[in-house]
N, C-alpha and C positions, 0 to 999 in steps of 0.2 A: 770224685766225679761219678755221677750215675749215668750209666750207658748200657743199653741193652746189647749184650755180647753177640747175639746172632747178626747184628748188622756191622760189627766192628771191622771185620776183614773182607768185606765184599770187594772182589776184584773189580778194577775198571770203574770205580765210583767217581763221578764228578758231583760234588756237592755244592749248591748254591748257598751262600751265606746272606740271607735276607735280613737286613737291619735298617733302621731309620737313618737318614742322612746326618742327623745329629750326632751320630757316632763315626762318620767318616774321618779317618786321620787322627782319632783320639786314642789315648792310652787304653781305654776300655776296649775298643775295636782290636787293637793288637792283642790283648789279653785273650779275648774271645777267640780270634782267629788261631792263636797258638793253641788253646785248649781244644779247638775243633780238629786241628791237625794232629794233636797227640791222641785224641779219641779215634780218629779215622787215619791211621799213619799211611795207607796206601791210596787214599783218595786225593784227587785234585780239588782244592777248594777255590771256588769261583766267587771272587770278591767284587761286588758291583762298584765299589769305590776306587778299584784300579783305574788308572789313567785310560787304558784301552777301553774300557766300558763308558768312561765319561765322553771320550771322543765319539764312540758309537752312538751314545745317547744325542750328542749335538748333531751329529750327521743325519740321523733320523728325524730330529726336531726341524732342521733345516729343509729336508727333502719331503717330509710328510705333515709336518706341523705337530708331531706327537712323538716326543723322544722315548716314551715308554714302550713304543712299539719295538724299539731295538731289543729290549729285554724279552718281550712276549715272542718275538719272531726269530731272534738269533741266539740269545743267551740261555734263556730257560729250556729251550727244546735241546740244548746240548748237554743238559744235566740230567742225572737220574735220580735226584733226591735233593732235599735242602734242609738246612739248619736255620731257624729263625729266632729272632728275639722281639719281644713285645716292648712296649714302654715300661717304665718301672712299676706302673700300677696294673701291669698285666693286660693292657688294652692294645690291640693290634692297630698300627698305623694302616690306613687303607691300602697303600702301595705294597706294603710288606704283606698283608692279607692277600691281596690279589695274586702275589707271586706264590704264597703258600697254597692257595687254592688251586693254582695251575698244576702243581704236584698232586694234590689230592684228587683231583678230577681224573688224573691219569693213573691212579692207583700206586703212585711212587711213594717212597719213604720219606717221611717229614718228621723232623725233631724239633723241639724247642730248647734253647739254651737261655739260661738267665744270667744276670750280671755276676753271679758267683762262679759261673763256668758249669753249672750242673746241667747236663743234657739229658732230656728224657723224650721217649717217643710221643709223638702226638697222635693219640688214638682216642677211642670213645666216641660219643655222639658228636658228629661234626657241627650240628647246630650250636653245641655249647662253646666250640671253638669259634665259631662265626659270631656268636653273640659278644664276643670280646672285641669286635672291630668297630673302630671309629669311622665316622663319615669322612669324606674328602675335606670339608671345611673345618671338621675338629682336628684331623690330622695336621692340616696346614697351620693351625693355631699352636701346635706343639713343636713344629719344626722350624718355623720362620717368624721373626717378629715383624712389626708393621712396615719396615724398611726392607724387608726380604733377606735379612741376615739370619743365618742359622742359630737356633736356640740351643742351650745345653740339653743333654740327654737327661 
């Protein structure tokens, strides 16, 4: 596993794990979470797939019409960094990129993890990172079929 050591032991870290919903509850998600916990043993890993966050999403959706506001207003601000995974072709889902950008805009630490569990710091020209982002319609085509059922990652 590749990880930049200077970030490994930061005290009080709360790391958000940004990933497409097509990974929620899957074996790969479990592997990636385990890998992140091993790489950042003292960090709290915040997984949006956890029930509490699903409930928060539904609450905000009912109250405001926008479930994503739950993450924007309550979850992401409670974290001081994030680890993100793109689709297998390296493209960011629109929602995952929006979460990643939240941390970038605040100058907080962001990492990328791939399906092998290799973690690297996301740095370099941010436009190059942004250029990998799918539109909302493109993302929807990758995460749900025509009936609204989740697609495989």
